[in-house]
mmCIF file as Biopython writes it, N, C-alpha, C and O atoms, coordinates in Angstrom:
data_model
#
loop_
_atom_site.group_PDB
_atom_site.id
_atom_site.type_symbol
_atom_site.label_atom_id
_atom_site.label_alt_id
_atom_site.label_comp_id
_atom_site.label_asym_id
_atom_site.label_entity_id
_atom_site.label_seq_id
_atom_site.pdbx_PDB_ins_code
_atom_site.Cartn_x
_atom_site.Cartn_y
_atom_site.Cartn_z
_atom_site.occupancy
_atom_site.B_iso_or_equiv
_atom_site.auth_seq_id
_atom_site.auth_asym_id
_atom_site.pdbx_PDB_model_num
ATOM 1   N N  . MET A ? 1  ? -16.213 -7.086  31.562 1.0 0.0 1  A 1 
ATOM 2   C CA . MET A ? 1  ? -17.135 -7.219  30.453 1.0 0.0 1  A 1 
ATOM 3   C C  . MET A ? 1  ? -18.057 -8.208  31.192 1.0 0.0 1  A 1 
ATOM 4   O O  . MET A ? 1  ? -17.635 -8.544  32.299 1.0 0.0 1  A 1 
ATOM 5   N N  . VAL A ? 2  ? -19.493 -8.860  30.718 1.0 0.0 2  A 1 
ATOM 6   C CA . VAL A ? 2  ? -20.428 -9.333  31.334 1.0 0.0 2  A 1 
ATOM 7   C C  . VAL A ? 2  ? -20.611 -10.477 30.296 1.0 0.0 2  A 1 
ATOM 8   O O  . VAL A ? 2  ? -20.686 -10.088 29.130 1.0 0.0 2  A 1 
ATOM 9   N N  . SER A ? 3  ? -20.701 -11.915 30.523 1.0 0.0 3  A 1 
ATOM 10  C CA . SER A ? 3  ? -20.866 -12.835 29.720 1.0 0.0 3  A 1 
ATOM 11  C C  . SER A ? 3  ? -22.452 -13.022 29.468 1.0 0.0 3  A 1 
ATOM 12  O O  . SER A ? 3  ? -23.311 -12.660 30.273 1.0 0.0 3  A 1 
ATOM 13  N N  . ASN A ? 4  ? -22.688 -13.604 28.303 1.0 0.0 4  A 1 
ATOM 14  C CA . ASN A ? 4  ? -23.963 -13.813 28.142 1.0 0.0 4  A 1 
ATOM 15  C C  . ASN A ? 4  ? -24.685 -15.114 28.286 1.0 0.0 4  A 1 
ATOM 16  O O  . ASN A ? 4  ? -25.890 -15.307 28.125 1.0 0.0 4  A 1 
ATOM 17  N N  . THR A ? 5  ? -23.687 -16.041 28.640 1.0 0.0 5  A 1 
ATOM 18  C CA . THR A ? 5  ? -24.100 -17.392 28.952 1.0 0.0 5  A 1 
ATOM 19  C C  . THR A ? 5  ? -23.974 -17.390 30.625 1.0 0.0 5  A 1 
ATOM 20  O O  . THR A ? 5  ? -23.208 -16.728 31.325 1.0 0.0 5  A 1 
ATOM 21  N N  . ARG A ? 6  ? -25.083 -18.449 31.054 1.0 0.0 6  A 1 
ATOM 22  C CA . ARG A ? 6  ? -25.322 -18.359 32.302 1.0 0.0 6  A 1 
ATOM 23  C C  . ARG A ? 6  ? -24.119 -19.877 32.676 1.0 0.0 6  A 1 
ATOM 24  O O  . ARG A ? 6  ? -23.840 -20.918 32.082 1.0 0.0 6  A 1 
ATOM 25  N N  . PRO A ? 7  ? -23.741 -19.292 33.840 1.0 0.0 7  A 1 
ATOM 26  C CA . PRO A ? 7  ? -22.666 -20.379 34.626 1.0 0.0 7  A 1 
ATOM 27  C C  . PRO A ? 7  ? -23.421 -21.646 34.685 1.0 0.0 7  A 1 
ATOM 28  O O  . PRO A ? 7  ? -24.622 -21.572 34.944 1.0 0.0 7  A 1 
ATOM 29  N N  . ASN A ? 8  ? -22.903 -22.747 34.490 1.0 0.0 8  A 1 
ATOM 30  C CA . ASN A ? 8  ? -23.314 -24.012 34.616 1.0 0.0 8  A 1 
ATOM 31  C C  . ASN A ? 8  ? -24.613 -24.089 34.168 1.0 0.0 8  A 1 
ATOM 32  O O  . ASN A ? 8  ? -25.508 -24.517 34.897 1.0 0.0 8  A 1 
ATOM 33  N N  . ARG A ? 9  ? -24.804 -23.713 33.032 1.0 0.0 9  A 1 
ATOM 34  C CA . ARG A ? 9  ? -25.844 -24.036 31.952 1.0 0.0 9  A 1 
ATOM 35  C C  . ARG A ? 9  ? -26.148 -25.851 31.624 1.0 0.0 9  A 1 
ATOM 36  O O  . ARG A ? 9  ? -27.148 -26.563 31.527 1.0 0.0 9  A 1 
ATOM 37  N N  . ASP A ? 10 ? -24.798 -26.025 31.542 1.0 0.0 10 A 1 
ATOM 38  C CA . ASP A ? 10 ? -24.757 -27.606 31.464 1.0 0.0 10 A 1 
ATOM 39  C C  . ASP A ? 10 ? -25.439 -28.456 32.562 1.0 0.0 10 A 1 
ATOM 40  O O  . ASP A ? 10 ? -26.185 -29.428 32.445 1.0 0.0 10 A 1 
ATOM 41  N N  . ILE A ? 11 ? -24.987 -27.833 33.635 1.0 0.0 11 A 1 
ATOM 42  C CA . ILE A ? 11 ? -26.195 -28.821 34.987 1.0 0.0 11 A 1 
ATOM 43  C C  . ILE A ? 11 ? -27.576 -28.604 34.799 1.0 0.0 11 A 1 
ATOM 44  O O  . ILE A ? 11 ? -28.345 -29.559 34.900 1.0 0.0 11 A 1 
ATOM 45  N N  . ARG A ? 12 ? -28.111 -27.143 34.463 1.0 0.0 12 A 1 
ATOM 46  C CA . ARG A ? 12 ? -29.112 -26.782 34.490 1.0 0.0 12 A 1 
ATOM 47  C C  . ARG A ? 12 ? -29.949 -27.349 33.425 1.0 0.0 12 A 1 
ATOM 48  O O  . ARG A ? 12 ? -31.110 -27.641 33.711 1.0 0.0 12 A 1 
ATOM 49  N N  . ARG A ? 13 ? -29.509 -27.543 32.233 1.0 0.0 13 A 1 
ATOM 50  C CA . ARG A ? 13 ? -30.222 -28.352 31.063 1.0 0.0 13 A 1 
ATOM 51  C C  . ARG A ? 13 ? -30.241 -29.907 31.537 1.0 0.0 13 A 1 
ATOM 52  O O  . ARG A ? 13 ? -31.330 -30.468 31.413 1.0 0.0 13 A 1 
ATOM 53  N N  . ALA A ? 14 ? -29.362 -30.532 31.968 1.0 0.0 14 A 1 
ATOM 54  C CA . ALA A ? 14 ? -29.446 -31.807 32.274 1.0 0.0 14 A 1 
ATOM 55  C C  . ALA A ? 14 ? -30.450 -31.731 33.327 1.0 0.0 14 A 1 
ATOM 56  O O  . ALA A ? 14 ? -31.400 -32.443 33.001 1.0 0.0 14 A 1 
ATOM 57  N N  . ALA A ? 15 ? -30.625 -31.211 34.365 1.0 0.0 15 A 1 
ATOM 58  C CA . ALA A ? 15 ? -31.543 -31.252 35.208 1.0 0.0 15 A 1 
ATOM 59  C C  . ALA A ? 15 ? -32.853 -31.086 34.583 1.0 0.0 15 A 1 
ATOM 60  O O  . ALA A ? 15 ? -33.616 -32.052 34.609 1.0 0.0 15 A 1 
ATOM 61  N N  . ALA A ? 16 ? -33.159 -30.184 34.122 1.0 0.0 16 A 1 
ATOM 62  C CA . ALA A ? 16 ? -34.449 -29.816 33.130 1.0 0.0 16 A 1 
ATOM 63  C C  . ALA A ? 16 ? -35.056 -30.938 32.169 1.0 0.0 16 A 1 
ATOM 64  O O  . ALA A ? 16 ? -36.237 -31.226 31.977 1.0 0.0 16 A 1 
ATOM 65  N N  . PHE A ? 17 ? -33.783 -31.537 31.572 1.0 0.0 17 A 1 
ATOM 66  C CA . PHE A ? 17 ? -34.243 -32.524 30.414 1.0 0.0 17 A 1 
ATOM 67  C C  . PHE A ? 17 ? -34.713 -33.801 31.132 1.0 0.0 17 A 1 
ATOM 68  O O  . PHE A ? 17 ? -35.725 -34.401 30.769 1.0 0.0 17 A 1 
ATOM 69  N N  . SER A ? 18 ? -33.951 -34.194 32.154 1.0 0.0 18 A 1 
ATOM 70  C CA . SER A ? 18 ? -34.062 -35.203 33.157 1.0 0.0 18 A 1 
ATOM 71  C C  . SER A ? 18 ? -35.416 -35.209 34.145 1.0 0.0 18 A 1 
ATOM 72  O O  . SER A ? 18 ? -35.879 -36.213 34.686 1.0 0.0 18 A 1 
ATOM 73  N N  . GLY A ? 19 ? -35.905 -33.931 34.243 1.0 0.0 19 A 1 
ATOM 74  C CA . GLY A ? 19 ? -37.180 -33.656 34.906 1.0 0.0 19 A 1 
ATOM 75  C C  . GLY A ? 19 ? -36.655 -33.693 36.349 1.0 0.0 19 A 1 
ATOM 76  O O  . GLY A ? 19 ? -37.454 -33.977 37.240 1.0 0.0 19 A 1 
ATOM 77  N N  . VAL A ? 20 ? -35.559 -33.467 36.604 1.0 0.0 20 A 1 
ATOM 78  C CA . VAL A ? 20 ? -35.008 -33.346 38.280 1.0 0.0 20 A 1 
ATOM 79  C C  . VAL A ? 20 ? -34.941 -31.592 38.291 1.0 0.0 20 A 1 
ATOM 80  O O  . VAL A ? 20 ? -34.438 -30.765 37.531 1.0 0.0 20 A 1 
ATOM 81  N N  . CYS A ? 21 ? -35.637 -31.519 39.429 1.0 0.0 21 A 1 
ATOM 82  C CA . CYS A ? 21 ? -35.447 -30.295 40.214 1.0 0.0 21 A 1 
ATOM 83  C C  . CYS A ? 21 ? -34.088 -30.032 40.821 1.0 0.0 21 A 1 
ATOM 84  O O  . CYS A ? 21 ? -33.240 -30.886 41.078 1.0 0.0 21 A 1 
ATOM 85  N N  . LEU A ? 22 ? -33.995 -28.647 41.025 1.0 0.0 22 A 1 
ATOM 86  C CA . LEU A ? 22 ? -32.689 -28.314 41.582 1.0 0.0 22 A 1 
ATOM 87  C C  . LEU A ? 22 ? -32.606 -28.347 43.053 1.0 0.0 22 A 1 
ATOM 88  O O  . LEU A ? 22 ? -31.508 -28.496 43.590 1.0 0.0 22 A 1 
ATOM 89  N N  . TRP A ? 23 ? -33.685 -28.219 43.742 1.0 0.0 23 A 1 
ATOM 90  C CA . TRP A ? 23 ? -33.838 -28.693 45.239 1.0 0.0 23 A 1 
ATOM 91  C C  . TRP A ? 23 ? -33.590 -30.224 45.459 1.0 0.0 23 A 1 
ATOM 92  O O  . TRP A ? 23 ? -33.096 -30.647 46.504 1.0 0.0 23 A 1 
ATOM 93  N N  . GLN A ? 24 ? -33.904 -30.905 44.579 1.0 0.0 24 A 1 
ATOM 94  C CA . GLN A ? 24 ? -33.441 -32.318 44.421 1.0 0.0 24 A 1 
ATOM 95  C C  . GLN A ? 24 ? -32.123 -32.599 44.539 1.0 0.0 24 A 1 
ATOM 96  O O  . GLN A ? 24 ? -31.700 -33.398 45.375 1.0 0.0 24 A 1 
ATOM 97  N N  . ILE A ? 25 ? -31.534 -32.096 43.883 1.0 0.0 25 A 1 
ATOM 98  C CA . ILE A ? 25 ? -30.061 -31.984 43.630 1.0 0.0 25 A 1 
ATOM 99  C C  . ILE A ? 25 ? -29.423 -31.606 45.276 1.0 0.0 25 A 1 
ATOM 100 O O  . ILE A ? 25 ? -28.769 -32.264 46.087 1.0 0.0 25 A 1 
ATOM 101 N N  . ALA A ? 26 ? -29.932 -30.344 45.273 1.0 0.0 26 A 1 
ATOM 102 C CA . ALA A ? 26 ? -29.394 -29.919 46.830 1.0 0.0 26 A 1 
ATOM 103 C C  . ALA A ? 26 ? -29.417 -31.014 48.044 1.0 0.0 26 A 1 
ATOM 104 O O  . ALA A ? 26 ? -28.565 -31.456 48.815 1.0 0.0 26 A 1 
ATOM 105 N N  . ASP A ? 27 ? -30.763 -31.225 47.839 1.0 0.0 27 A 1 
ATOM 106 C CA . ASP A ? 27 ? -31.277 -32.555 48.883 1.0 0.0 27 A 1 
ATOM 107 C C  . ASP A ? 27 ? -30.216 -33.332 49.198 1.0 0.0 27 A 1 
ATOM 108 O O  . ASP A ? 27 ? -29.760 -33.478 50.332 1.0 0.0 27 A 1 
ATOM 109 N N  . SER A ? 28 ? -29.697 -33.988 47.891 1.0 0.0 28 A 1 
ATOM 110 C CA . SER A ? 28 ? -28.800 -35.024 47.720 1.0 0.0 28 A 1 
ATOM 111 C C  . SER A ? 28 ? -27.315 -34.271 48.236 1.0 0.0 28 A 1 
ATOM 112 O O  . SER A ? 28 ? -26.566 -34.787 49.065 1.0 0.0 28 A 1 
ATOM 113 N N  . LEU A ? 29 ? -27.128 -33.278 47.732 1.0 0.0 29 A 1 
ATOM 114 C CA . LEU A ? 29 ? -25.787 -32.950 48.424 1.0 0.0 29 A 1 
ATOM 115 C C  . LEU A ? 29 ? -25.925 -32.352 49.673 1.0 0.0 29 A 1 
ATOM 116 O O  . LEU A ? 29 ? -24.969 -31.655 50.014 1.0 0.0 29 A 1 
ATOM 117 N N  . GLY A ? 30 ? -27.055 -32.456 50.608 1.0 0.0 30 A 1 
ATOM 118 C CA . GLY A ? 30 ? -26.957 -31.992 52.092 1.0 0.0 30 A 1 
ATOM 119 C C  . GLY A ? 30 ? -27.062 -30.484 52.393 1.0 0.0 30 A 1 
ATOM 120 O O  . GLY A ? 30 ? -26.842 -29.967 53.488 1.0 0.0 30 A 1 
ATOM 121 N N  . ILE A ? 31 ? -27.383 -29.939 51.407 1.0 0.0 31 A 1 
ATOM 122 C CA . ILE A ? 31 ? -27.568 -28.295 51.127 1.0 0.0 31 A 1 
ATOM 123 C C  . ILE A ? 31 ? -29.149 -27.508 50.988 1.0 0.0 31 A 1 
ATOM 124 O O  . ILE A ? 31 ? -30.000 -28.069 50.298 1.0 0.0 31 A 1 
ATOM 125 N N  . THR A ? 32 ? -29.387 -26.548 51.492 1.0 0.0 32 A 1 
ATOM 126 C CA . THR A ? 32 ? -30.355 -25.955 51.030 1.0 0.0 32 A 1 
ATOM 127 C C  . THR A ? 32 ? -30.498 -25.645 49.494 1.0 0.0 32 A 1 
ATOM 128 O O  . THR A ? 32 ? -29.500 -25.655 48.773 1.0 0.0 32 A 1 
ATOM 129 N N  . ASP A ? 33 ? -31.739 -25.374 49.012 1.0 0.0 33 A 1 
ATOM 130 C CA . ASP A ? 33 ? -31.821 -25.232 47.561 1.0 0.0 33 A 1 
ATOM 131 C C  . ASP A ? 33 ? -31.107 -23.629 47.385 1.0 0.0 33 A 1 
ATOM 132 O O  . ASP A ? 33 ? -30.299 -23.224 46.549 1.0 0.0 33 A 1 
ATOM 133 N N  . ALA A ? 34 ? -31.661 -23.040 48.351 1.0 0.0 34 A 1 
ATOM 134 C CA . ALA A ? 34 ? -30.883 -21.494 48.145 1.0 0.0 34 A 1 
ATOM 135 C C  . ALA A ? 34 ? -29.742 -21.669 47.814 1.0 0.0 34 A 1 
ATOM 136 O O  . ALA A ? 34 ? -29.458 -21.489 46.630 1.0 0.0 34 A 1 
ATOM 137 N N  . ASN A ? 35 ? -28.593 -22.129 48.872 1.0 0.0 35 A 1 
ATOM 138 C CA . ASN A ? 35 ? -27.362 -22.136 48.702 1.0 0.0 35 A 1 
ATOM 139 C C  . ASN A ? 35 ? -26.773 -23.254 47.289 1.0 0.0 35 A 1 
ATOM 140 O O  . ASN A ? 35 ? -25.709 -23.278 46.670 1.0 0.0 35 A 1 
ATOM 141 N N  . PHE A ? 36 ? -27.926 -24.015 47.196 1.0 0.0 36 A 1 
ATOM 142 C CA . PHE A ? 36 ? -27.336 -24.451 45.664 1.0 0.0 36 A 1 
ATOM 143 C C  . PHE A ? 36 ? -27.757 -23.648 44.605 1.0 0.0 36 A 1 
ATOM 144 O O  . PHE A ? 36 ? -27.104 -23.897 43.591 1.0 0.0 36 A 1 
ATOM 145 N N  . SER A ? 37 ? -28.510 -22.872 44.468 1.0 0.0 37 A 1 
ATOM 146 C CA . SER A ? 37 ? -28.804 -21.569 43.695 1.0 0.0 37 A 1 
ATOM 147 C C  . SER A ? 37 ? -27.384 -20.756 43.615 1.0 0.0 37 A 1 
ATOM 148 O O  . SER A ? 37 ? -26.683 -20.711 42.605 1.0 0.0 37 A 1 
ATOM 149 N N  . ARG A ? 38 ? -27.151 -20.254 44.605 1.0 0.0 38 A 1 
ATOM 150 C CA . ARG A ? 38 ? -25.935 -19.375 44.973 1.0 0.0 38 A 1 
ATOM 151 C C  . ARG A ? 38 ? -24.584 -20.384 44.237 1.0 0.0 38 A 1 
ATOM 152 O O  . ARG A ? 38 ? -23.790 -19.924 43.417 1.0 0.0 38 A 1 
ATOM 153 N N  . LYS A ? 39 ? -24.569 -21.446 44.614 1.0 0.0 39 A 1 
ATOM 154 C CA . LYS A ? 39 ? -23.351 -21.860 44.065 1.0 0.0 39 A 1 
ATOM 155 C C  . LYS A ? 39 ? -23.403 -21.948 42.560 1.0 0.0 39 A 1 
ATOM 156 O O  . LYS A ? 39 ? -22.336 -21.751 41.980 1.0 0.0 39 A 1 
ATOM 157 N N  . LEU A ? 40 ? -24.340 -22.180 41.922 1.0 0.0 40 A 1 
ATOM 158 C CA . LEU A ? 40 ? -24.660 -22.175 40.544 1.0 0.0 40 A 1 
ATOM 159 C C  . LEU A ? 40 ? -24.485 -20.693 39.992 1.0 0.0 40 A 1 
ATOM 160 O O  . LEU A ? 40 ? -24.711 -20.520 38.794 1.0 0.0 40 A 1 
ATOM 161 N N  . ARG A ? 41 ? -24.161 -19.788 40.648 1.0 0.0 41 A 1 
ATOM 162 C CA . ARG A ? 41 ? -23.763 -18.297 40.284 1.0 0.0 41 A 1 
ATOM 163 C C  . ARG A ? 41 ? -22.590 -18.313 39.555 1.0 0.0 41 A 1 
ATOM 164 O O  . ARG A ? 41 ? -22.397 -17.545 38.613 1.0 0.0 41 A 1 
ATOM 165 N N  . ARG A ? 42 ? -21.674 -19.268 39.987 1.0 0.0 42 A 1 
ATOM 166 C CA . ARG A ? 42 ? -20.376 -19.078 39.388 1.0 0.0 42 A 1 
ATOM 167 C C  . ARG A ? 42 ? -20.018 -20.626 38.914 1.0 0.0 42 A 1 
ATOM 168 O O  . ARG A ? 42 ? -20.535 -21.629 39.405 1.0 0.0 42 A 1 
ATOM 169 N N  . GLU A ? 43 ? -19.064 -20.613 37.900 1.0 0.0 43 A 1 
ATOM 170 C CA . GLU A ? 43 ? -18.941 -22.006 37.388 1.0 0.0 43 A 1 
ATOM 171 C C  . GLU A ? 43 ? -18.239 -22.816 38.194 1.0 0.0 43 A 1 
ATOM 172 O O  . GLU A ? 43 ? -17.295 -22.419 38.877 1.0 0.0 43 A 1 
ATOM 173 N N  . LEU A ? 44 ? -18.675 -24.051 38.162 1.0 0.0 44 A 1 
ATOM 174 C CA . LEU A ? 44 ? -18.246 -25.300 39.020 1.0 0.0 44 A 1 
ATOM 175 C C  . LEU A ? 44 ? -16.844 -25.726 38.539 1.0 0.0 44 A 1 
ATOM 176 O O  . LEU A ? 44 ? -16.417 -25.565 37.395 1.0 0.0 44 A 1 
ATOM 177 N N  . PRO A ? 45 ? -16.203 -26.277 39.544 1.0 0.0 45 A 1 
ATOM 178 C CA . PRO A ? 45 ? -14.998 -26.841 39.143 1.0 0.0 45 A 1 
ATOM 179 C C  . PRO A ? 45 ? -15.367 -28.567 38.410 1.0 0.0 45 A 1 
ATOM 180 O O  . PRO A ? 45 ? -16.334 -29.217 38.809 1.0 0.0 45 A 1 
ATOM 181 N N  . ALA A ? 46 ? -14.587 -28.989 37.522 1.0 0.0 46 A 1 
ATOM 182 C CA . ALA A ? 46 ? -15.029 -30.258 36.794 1.0 0.0 46 A 1 
ATOM 183 C C  . ALA A ? 46 ? -15.372 -31.278 37.613 1.0 0.0 46 A 1 
ATOM 184 O O  . ALA A ? 46 ? -16.396 -31.880 37.290 1.0 0.0 46 A 1 
ATOM 185 N N  . ASP A ? 47 ? -14.687 -31.713 38.778 1.0 0.0 47 A 1 
ATOM 186 C CA . ASP A ? 47 ? -15.223 -32.779 39.577 1.0 0.0 47 A 1 
ATOM 187 C C  . ASP A ? 47 ? -16.431 -32.638 40.289 1.0 0.0 47 A 1 
ATOM 188 O O  . ASP A ? 47 ? -17.188 -33.572 40.551 1.0 0.0 47 A 1 
ATOM 189 N N  . GLU A ? 48 ? -16.613 -31.378 40.618 1.0 0.0 48 A 1 
ATOM 190 C CA . GLU A ? 48 ? -18.116 -30.917 41.232 1.0 0.0 48 A 1 
ATOM 191 C C  . GLU A ? 48 ? -19.215 -31.341 40.161 1.0 0.0 48 A 1 
ATOM 192 O O  . GLU A ? 48 ? -20.168 -32.038 40.509 1.0 0.0 48 A 1 
ATOM 193 N N  . LYS A ? 49 ? -19.053 -30.895 38.826 1.0 0.0 49 A 1 
ATOM 194 C CA . LYS A ? 49 ? -20.079 -30.997 37.795 1.0 0.0 49 A 1 
ATOM 195 C C  . LYS A ? 49 ? -20.054 -32.624 37.807 1.0 0.0 49 A 1 
ATOM 196 O O  . LYS A ? 49 ? -21.057 -33.245 38.158 1.0 0.0 49 A 1 
ATOM 197 N N  . GLU A ? 50 ? -19.246 -33.071 37.535 1.0 0.0 50 A 1 
ATOM 198 C CA . GLU A ? 50 ? -19.117 -34.521 37.553 1.0 0.0 50 A 1 
ATOM 199 C C  . GLU A ? 50 ? -20.078 -35.010 38.748 1.0 0.0 50 A 1 
ATOM 200 O O  . GLU A ? 50 ? -21.140 -35.503 38.369 1.0 0.0 50 A 1 
ATOM 201 N N  . LYS A ? 51 ? -19.888 -34.954 39.946 1.0 0.0 51 A 1 
ATOM 202 C CA . LYS A ? 51 ? -20.738 -35.192 40.859 1.0 0.0 51 A 1 
ATOM 203 C C  . LYS A ? 51 ? -21.747 -35.040 41.058 1.0 0.0 51 A 1 
ATOM 204 O O  . LYS A ? 51 ? -22.257 -35.984 41.662 1.0 0.0 51 A 1 
ATOM 205 N N  . ILE A ? 52 ? -22.661 -33.899 40.744 1.0 0.0 52 A 1 
ATOM 206 C CA . ILE A ? 52 ? -23.678 -33.422 40.599 1.0 0.0 52 A 1 
ATOM 207 C C  . ILE A ? 52 ? -24.502 -33.974 39.263 1.0 0.0 52 A 1 
ATOM 208 O O  . ILE A ? 52 ? -25.700 -34.258 39.267 1.0 0.0 52 A 1 
ATOM 209 N N  . MET A ? 53 ? -23.523 -34.075 38.012 1.0 0.0 53 A 1 
ATOM 210 C CA . MET A ? 53 ? -24.217 -34.794 36.907 1.0 0.0 53 A 1 
ATOM 211 C C  . MET A ? 53 ? -24.576 -36.438 37.533 1.0 0.0 53 A 1 
ATOM 212 O O  . MET A ? 53 ? -25.678 -36.795 37.118 1.0 0.0 53 A 1 
ATOM 213 N N  . GLN A ? 54 ? -24.194 -37.040 38.039 1.0 0.0 54 A 1 
ATOM 214 C CA . GLN A ? 54 ? -24.307 -38.254 38.600 1.0 0.0 54 A 1 
ATOM 215 C C  . GLN A ? 54 ? -25.346 -38.325 39.614 1.0 0.0 54 A 1 
ATOM 216 O O  . GLN A ? 54 ? -25.999 -39.361 39.733 1.0 0.0 54 A 1 
ATOM 217 N N  . ILE A ? 55 ? -25.584 -37.183 40.452 1.0 0.0 55 A 1 
ATOM 218 C CA . ILE A ? 55 ? -26.918 -37.029 40.886 1.0 0.0 55 A 1 
ATOM 219 C C  . ILE A ? 55 ? -28.082 -37.125 40.377 1.0 0.0 55 A 1 
ATOM 220 O O  . ILE A ? 55 ? -29.094 -37.749 40.696 1.0 0.0 55 A 1 
ATOM 221 N N  . ILE A ? 56 ? -27.747 -36.257 39.338 1.0 0.0 56 A 1 
ATOM 222 C CA . ILE A ? 56 ? -29.137 -36.105 38.453 1.0 0.0 56 A 1 
ATOM 223 C C  . ILE A ? 56 ? -29.302 -37.281 37.600 1.0 0.0 56 A 1 
ATOM 224 O O  . ILE A ? 56 ? -30.346 -37.388 36.957 1.0 0.0 56 A 1 
ATOM 225 N N  . LYS A ? 57 ? -28.296 -38.273 37.512 1.0 0.0 57 A 1 
ATOM 226 C CA . LYS A ? 57 ? -28.556 -39.488 36.818 1.0 0.0 57 A 1 
ATOM 227 C C  . LYS A ? 57 ? -29.515 -40.392 37.676 1.0 0.0 57 A 1 
ATOM 228 O O  . LYS A ? 57 ? -30.633 -40.857 37.457 1.0 0.0 57 A 1 
ATOM 229 N N  . ASN A ? 58 ? -28.637 -40.462 38.748 1.0 0.0 58 A 1 
ATOM 230 C CA . ASN A ? 58 ? -29.375 -41.043 40.135 1.0 0.0 58 A 1 
ATOM 231 C C  . ASN A ? 58 ? -30.767 -40.689 40.199 1.0 0.0 58 A 1 
ATOM 232 O O  . ASN A ? 58 ? -31.656 -41.525 40.037 1.0 0.0 58 A 1 
ATOM 233 N N  . ILE A ? 59 ? -30.956 -39.617 40.404 1.0 0.0 59 A 1 
ATOM 234 C CA . ILE A ? 59 ? -32.415 -39.319 40.863 1.0 0.0 59 A 1 
ATOM 235 C C  . ILE A ? 59 ? -33.501 -39.252 39.776 1.0 0.0 59 A 1 
ATOM 236 O O  . ILE A ? 59 ? -34.684 -39.098 40.077 1.0 0.0 59 A 1 
ATOM 237 N N  . SER A ? 60 ? -32.999 -39.392 38.275 1.0 0.0 60 A 1 
ATOM 238 C CA . SER A ? 60 ? -33.853 -39.431 37.253 1.0 0.0 60 A 1 
ATOM 239 C C  . SER A ? 60 ? -34.049 -40.982 36.903 1.0 0.0 60 A 1 
ATOM 240 O O  . SER A ? 60 ? -34.947 -41.421 36.185 1.0 0.0 60 A 1 
ATOM 241 N N  . GLY A ? 61 ? -33.013 -41.763 37.562 1.0 0.0 61 A 1 
ATOM 242 C CA . GLY A ? 61 ? -33.043 -43.300 37.064 1.0 0.0 61 A 1 
ATOM 243 C C  . GLY A ? 61 ? -32.627 -43.578 35.762 1.0 0.0 61 A 1 
ATOM 244 O O  . GLY A ? 61 ? -33.191 -44.401 35.040 1.0 0.0 61 A 1 
ATOM 245 N N  . GLU A ? 62 ? -31.516 -42.819 35.400 1.0 0.0 62 A 1 
ATOM 246 C CA . GLU A ? 62 ? -30.973 -43.131 33.949 1.0 0.0 62 A 1 
ATOM 247 C C  . GLU A ? 62 ? -29.540 -43.567 34.452 1.0 0.0 62 A 1 
ATOM 248 O O  . GLU A ? 62 ? -28.677 -43.578 33.574 1.0 0.0 62 A 1 
ATOM 249 N N  . ASP A ? 63 ? -29.235 -43.849 35.453 1.0 0.0 63 A 1 
ATOM 250 C CA . ASP A ? 63 ? -27.965 -44.785 35.804 1.0 0.0 63 A 1 
ATOM 251 C C  . ASP A ? 63 ? -28.077 -46.383 35.647 1.0 0.0 63 A 1 
ATOM 252 O O  . ASP A ? 63 ? -27.180 -47.223 35.714 1.0 0.0 63 A 1 
ATOM 253 N N  . GLY A ? 64 ? -29.314 -46.527 35.440 1.0 0.0 64 A 1 
ATOM 254 C CA . GLY A ? 64 ? -29.692 -48.285 35.271 1.0 0.0 64 A 1 
ATOM 255 C C  . GLY A ? 64 ? -29.976 -48.827 36.658 1.0 0.0 64 A 1 
ATOM 256 O O  . GLY A ? 64 ? -30.171 -50.039 36.746 1.0 0.0 64 A 1 
ATOM 257 N N  . LYS A ? 65 ? -30.017 -48.182 37.604 1.0 0.0 65 A 1 
ATOM 258 C CA . LYS A ? 65 ? -30.151 -48.886 38.605 1.0 0.0 65 A 1 
ATOM 259 C C  . LYS A ? 65 ? -31.621 -49.179 39.204 1.0 0.0 65 A 1 
ATOM 260 O O  . LYS A ? 65 ? -31.928 -49.776 40.235 1.0 0.0 65 A 1 
ATOM 261 N N  . GLU A ? 66 ? -32.533 -48.484 38.097 1.0 0.0 66 A 1 
ATOM 262 C CA . GLU A ? 66 ? -34.209 -48.872 38.730 1.0 0.0 66 A 1 
ATOM 263 C C  . GLU A ? 66 ? -34.794 -49.920 38.030 1.0 0.0 66 A 1 
ATOM 264 O O  . GLU A ? 66 ? -35.923 -50.308 38.328 1.0 0.0 66 A 1 
#
């Protein structure tokens, strides 16, 4: 059975809402944007999601450091 929801939708939405491109996240992780896109095909573990959400906040300036 195929699920109708995309894996890691929360990451995709957070990035889009914050104006952060997926390639920027990939760059921060030290991987290519193609590899990051492949990584998003499967649901990520919670600890990895938290790391990516923090990267999104850092890039967008929502972390209060700017």
